[in-house]
C-alpha positions as CSV (number, residue, x, y, z in Angstrom):
1,M,-83.8,48.4,45.9
2,P,-85.6,48.3,49.3
3,V,-85.5,45.2,51.3
4,A,-89.0,43.7,52.1
5,P,-89.7,43.5,55.8
6,A,-89.5,40.1,57.4
7,S,-92.8,38.5,58.1
8,P,-93.9,38.8,61.7
9,P,-93.5,35.6,63.7
10,E,-96.6,33.3,63.9
11,V,-95.8,32.7,67.6
12,L,-94.0,35.3,69.8
13,V,-93.2,34.7,73.5
14,E,-91.3,37.3,75.5
15,G,-90.5,36.9,79.2
16,L,-93.1,34.2,79.9
17,T,-93.2,33.4,83.6
18,K,-95.5,31.1,85.6
19,R,-95.2,30.4,89.3
20,Y,-96.8,27.9,91.7
21,G,-96.0,29.2,95.1
22,D,-92.2,29.3,95.4
23,L,-91.7,27.2,92.3
24,K,-91.1,28.9,88.9
25,A,-92.5,26.4,86.5
26,V,-91.6,28.7,83.6
27,D,-88.9,31.2,84.3
28,G,-88.9,34.2,82.0
29,I,-88.5,32.3,78.7
30,S,-88.5,34.0,75.2
31,F,-88.7,32.6,71.7
32,S,-90.4,33.1,68.4
33,I,-91.7,30.7,65.7
34,A,-91.9,31.6,62.0
35,K,-94.9,30.7,59.9
36,G,-94.7,27.2,58.6
37,E,-92.0,26.1,61.0
38,I,-91.9,23.0,63.2
39,F,-90.6,24.2,66.6
40,G,-89.8,21.9,69.4
41,L,-89.7,22.4,73.2
42,V,-87.4,19.6,74.3
43,G,-86.6,18.5,77.8
44,P,-87.5,16.0,80.6
45,N,-90.8,15.7,82.4
46,G,-91.2,18.7,84.7
47,A,-89.1,21.0,82.5
48,G,-92.1,23.4,82.0
49,K,-92.9,22.4,78.4
50,T,-96.6,21.5,79.0
51,T,-97.2,24.5,81.2
52,T,-95.8,26.7,78.4
53,L,-98.1,25.1,75.8
54,E,-101.2,25.4,78.0
55,I,-100.5,29.1,78.5
56,L,-100.1,29.7,74.8
57,E,-103.3,27.7,74.2
58,G,-105.2,30.0,76.5
59,L,-105.9,27.2,79.0
60,R,-103.8,28.5,81.8
61,P,-103.0,32.1,82.9
62,C,-99.4,33.3,83.2
63,D,-97.9,35.7,85.8
64,A,-95.9,37.7,83.3
65,G,-95.0,37.9,79.6
66,T,-96.0,39.0,76.2
67,L,-97.7,36.3,74.1
68,T,-98.9,36.5,70.5
69,V,-100.2,33.5,68.5
70,A,-101.5,33.8,65.0
71,G,-101.7,37.6,65.5
72,V,-103.8,37.3,68.6
73,D,-102.8,38.6,72.1
74,V,-103.2,35.4,74.1
75,R,-103.8,37.2,77.4
76,R,-106.5,39.5,76.0
77,D,-108.5,37.5,73.5
78,A,-108.5,33.7,74.3
79,K,-111.8,33.3,72.6
80,A,-110.5,34.6,69.2
81,L,-107.4,32.4,69.7
82,R,-109.4,29.2,69.9
83,Q,-110.6,29.5,66.3
84,L,-107.1,29.8,65.0
85,I,-105.3,27.0,66.8
86,G,-105.5,23.3,67.0
87,V,-104.5,21.4,70.2
88,Q,-103.5,17.8,70.8
89,L,-103.2,17.1,74.5
90,Q,-101.1,14.5,76.2
91,A,-104.3,12.5,76.9
92,T,-107.3,12.9,74.6
93,A,-110.7,11.7,75.9
94,L,-112.8,10.1,73.1
95,F,-116.4,9.0,72.9
96,E,-115.9,5.3,72.8
97,R,-119.2,4.5,71.0
98,L,-118.7,7.0,68.2
99,T,-117.0,6.0,65.0
100,V,-113.8,7.7,64.0
101,L,-115.6,9.8,61.3
102,E,-118.4,10.7,63.7
103,T,-115.9,11.9,66.3
104,L,-114.4,14.3,63.8
105,E,-117.8,15.5,62.7
106,V,-118.8,16.2,66.4
107,F,-115.7,18.1,67.1
108,G,-115.9,20.0,63.8
109,A,-119.4,21.3,64.8
110,L,-117.8,23.2,67.6
111,Y,-116.0,25.6,65.2
112,E,-117.2,28.3,62.8
113,R,-115.5,26.4,60.0
114,S,-114.2,22.9,59.8
115,L,-112.5,20.5,57.3
116,P,-114.3,17.4,56.0
117,G,-113.7,14.4,58.2
118,T,-112.8,12.2,55.3
119,D,-110.0,14.6,54.2
120,L,-108.6,14.7,57.8
121,L,-108.5,10.9,57.9
122,K,-106.5,10.8,54.7
123,M,-104.0,13.3,56.2
124,V,-103.4,11.0,59.2
125,H,-103.6,7.7,57.3
126,L,-106.8,6.5,59.1
127,E,-109.2,6.4,56.2
128,E,-109.7,2.6,56.5
129,K,-110.8,3.2,60.1
130,E,-113.6,5.8,59.5
131,D,-116.4,3.4,60.5
132,E,-114.5,1.9,63.5
133,W,-115.6,2.7,67.0
134,T,-112.9,4.7,68.7
135,E,-112.6,2.1,71.5
136,K,-111.3,-0.4,69.0
137,L,-108.3,1.8,68.0
138,S,-104.8,1.0,68.9
139,G,-102.7,3.5,70.9
140,G,-101.0,4.7,67.7
141,Q,-104.3,5.0,65.9
142,R,-105.8,7.0,68.8
143,Q,-102.8,9.4,68.7
144,R,-103.3,9.9,64.9
145,L,-107.0,10.6,65.5
146,A,-106.0,13.1,68.2
147,V,-103.8,14.9,65.6
148,A,-106.7,14.9,63.2
149,L,-108.9,16.4,65.9
150,A,-106.3,19.2,66.3
151,L,-106.6,19.9,62.6
152,V,-110.4,19.8,62.4
153,N,-110.8,23.6,62.3
154,D,-108.0,24.1,59.8
155,P,-105.9,26.0,62.3
156,R,-103.0,28.3,61.6
157,V,-101.0,27.0,64.6
158,V,-101.0,23.4,65.8
159,F,-99.9,22.5,69.4
160,L,-98.7,18.9,69.9
161,D,-98.0,17.9,73.5
162,E,-95.7,14.8,73.7
163,P,-97.5,13.3,70.7
164,T,-95.7,9.9,70.7
165,T,-95.3,9.2,74.4
166,G,-96.3,5.7,75.3
167,L,-96.2,4.4,71.7
168,D,-94.2,1.5,70.4
169,P,-91.4,2.3,68.0
170,Q,-93.5,1.4,64.9
171,A,-96.4,3.5,65.9
172,R,-94.1,6.4,66.9
173,R,-92.5,6.4,63.4
174,S,-95.9,6.3,61.8
175,L,-96.9,9.4,63.7
176,W,-93.6,11.1,62.7
177,E,-94.7,10.6,59.1
178,V,-98.0,12.3,59.8
179,I,-96.3,15.3,61.5
180,A,-93.7,15.6,58.7
181,D,-96.6,15.6,56.2
182,L,-98.1,18.6,58.0
183,R,-95.0,20.6,57.1
184,R,-96.2,20.6,53.5
185,T,-99.5,22.1,54.4
186,G,-97.7,25.3,55.6
187,K,-99.0,25.1,59.1
188,T,-97.0,26.3,62.1
189,I,-96.4,23.5,64.6
190,L,-95.2,23.7,68.2
191,L,-94.5,20.3,69.7
192,T,-93.1,19.2,73.0
193,T,-91.1,16.0,73.4
194,H,-88.5,14.3,75.6
195,Y,-87.4,12.1,72.8
196,M,-84.3,13.7,71.4
197,E,-84.4,11.6,68.2
198,E,-87.9,12.8,67.6
199,A,-86.8,16.4,67.9
200,E,-83.9,15.9,65.5
201,R,-86.0,14.2,62.9
202,L,-89.0,16.6,62.9
203,C,-88.0,20.1,64.1
204,D,-86.6,23.0,62.2
205,R,-85.5,24.5,65.5
206,V,-85.5,23.3,69.1
207,A,-85.4,25.0,72.5
208,I,-83.9,22.8,75.2
209,M,-85.7,23.4,78.5
210,D,-84.9,22.4,82.0
211,H,-86.3,23.7,85.3
212,G,-88.4,26.3,83.5
213,K,-85.5,27.8,81.6
214,I,-84.4,27.7,78.0
215,L,-80.8,26.5,78.0
216,G,-80.2,26.4,74.2
217,L,-82.1,27.3,71.1
218,D,-81.1,26.7,67.5
219,T,-81.5,24.1,64.7
220,P,-80.7,20.6,65.9
221,R,-77.7,20.5,63.5
222,K,-76.2,23.7,64.8
223,L,-76.7,22.7,68.4
224,V,-74.9,19.4,67.8
225,L,-72.1,21.1,65.8
226,G,-71.6,23.3,68.8
227,L,-70.1,20.2,70.6
228,G,-67.3,20.1,68.1
229,Q,-66.1,17.3,65.9
230,R,-66.4,14.6,68.6
231,N,-67.5,11.0,68.8
232,A,-69.2,9.4,71.8
233,V,-68.0,6.1,73.3
234,E,-70.7,4.8,75.5
235,F,-70.7,1.8,77.9
236,T,-71.5,0.5,81.3
237,A,-68.8,-0.4,83.7
238,S,-68.5,-1.9,87.2
239,G,-66.4,-0.5,90.0
240,D,-64.8,2.9,90.0
241,T,-65.8,4.6,86.7
242,G,-63.5,7.5,87.5
243,R,-60.6,5.4,86.2
244,F,-61.7,6.2,82.6
245,S,-61.0,9.9,83.0
246,G,-57.9,11.2,81.4
247,L,-57.7,8.6,78.6
248,P,-56.1,9.6,75.3
249,G,-58.3,11.9,73.2
250,V,-61.1,12.2,75.8
251,E,-62.3,15.8,76.1
252,D,-65.3,15.3,78.4
253,V,-66.7,12.5,80.6
254,Q,-70.2,12.0,81.8
255,V,-70.9,9.3,84.4
256,E,-74.3,8.4,85.8
257,D,-75.2,5.2,87.7
258,G,-72.4,3.2,86.1
259,H,-73.2,4.5,82.6
260,V,-70.2,6.2,81.1
261,I,-70.0,8.4,78.0
262,L,-66.6,9.5,76.8
263,Y,-66.5,12.4,74.3
264,T,-63.4,12.0,72.2
265,S,-61.6,13.6,69.2
266,Q,-59.3,10.5,68.9
267,L,-61.7,7.6,68.6
268,E,-59.3,4.7,68.0
269,A,-56.9,5.8,70.8
270,T,-59.8,6.2,73.2
271,V,-61.4,2.8,72.5
272,G,-58.1,1.0,72.8
273,A,-57.4,2.8,76.1
274,V,-60.8,1.9,77.5
275,F,-60.2,-1.9,77.0
276,Q,-56.6,-1.6,78.2
277,R,-57.7,0.2,81.4
278,A,-60.5,-2.3,82.0
279,Q,-58.1,-5.2,81.6
280,T,-55.5,-3.6,83.8
281,D,-58.1,-3.0,86.6
282,G,-59.9,-6.3,86.1
283,A,-63.2,-4.5,85.6
284,G,-65.9,-5.4,83.1
285,V,-67.0,-3.1,80.3
286,E,-70.3,-4.0,78.7
287,G,-72.5,-2.7,75.9
288,L,-69.8,-0.5,74.3
289,R,-71.0,1.4,71.3
290,I,-69.6,4.2,69.3
291,R,-71.8,7.0,67.8
292,G,-71.6,10.5,66.6
293,A,-72.7,13.4,68.8
294,S,-76.5,13.9,69.0
295,L,-79.0,16.3,70.5
296,E,-79.1,14.2,73.7
297,D,-75.4,15.0,74.1
298,V,-76.2,18.7,73.8
299,F,-78.7,18.2,76.7
300,I,-76.1,16.4,78.7
301,Q,-73.6,19.2,78.2
302,L,-76.1,21.8,79.2
303,T,-77.5,20.0,82.3
304,G,-74.8,17.5,83.3
305,R,-77.2,14.6,83.2
306,R,-79.0,12.3,80.7
307,I,-82.7,12.9,79.9
308,R,-85.0,10.3,81.3
309,E,-88.4,9.2,80.1
């Protein structure tokens, strides 16, 4: 019995490069995104995530690369592309004296087809705010409205650029629910984030970026499993933090500005040795916590440093 061919990727990037003078903001990266997948570009500010999105959205030219989004060659037909994608930028300018519903109707008029504003408000849990002026919205509500605006033309591919940056934890989790709900609509989503927990919660696969390169690409679970069966012992310490190297069970050590992470396969032995070493040396150990390995640990292993907001 013949095997059906795999569906072509909804987003295909091959050899994408963007230079600014001597700086390679995006350095020959390649990846693909399947239809209905939530794909994350994860990394610190300046990693090249936003530049990659802006190129795929047709907002910025690239120097080299093959780029296909929703079946459209991005470099050849940006006009056709705009009818098929939705974009949430890091900062969305809103008409302050339009209501939430009016804002969606104005943006919807810019497209050949659009979804009813009331339906979009239900999707992002803003239906009770439809008659509110946008200037009255909280930060989290404005971000949910920005996502609704990205969906106004019923796009095949949705780009979300750092959608929860600057939000408090409650607003962030509320927006996570909205993005997770989009999965059930079958839309393809490419989001950028520097929040590792966000990527682990939302993304089917992630590409870890730094200095314009992709350093690792897989499901969050597989990337974490690649670290092995290890726990992390994390704390801050005064004095010479090098004294914690070579403790029982410790397989790797990361130290940055007095913050120590010990990766261990023998948790009890390592924790006991930490306190013993601290007592022997008369040094303080504060804020000790024990956790399983996470996507942030993958980033640390790949780059040698912690990600910073």
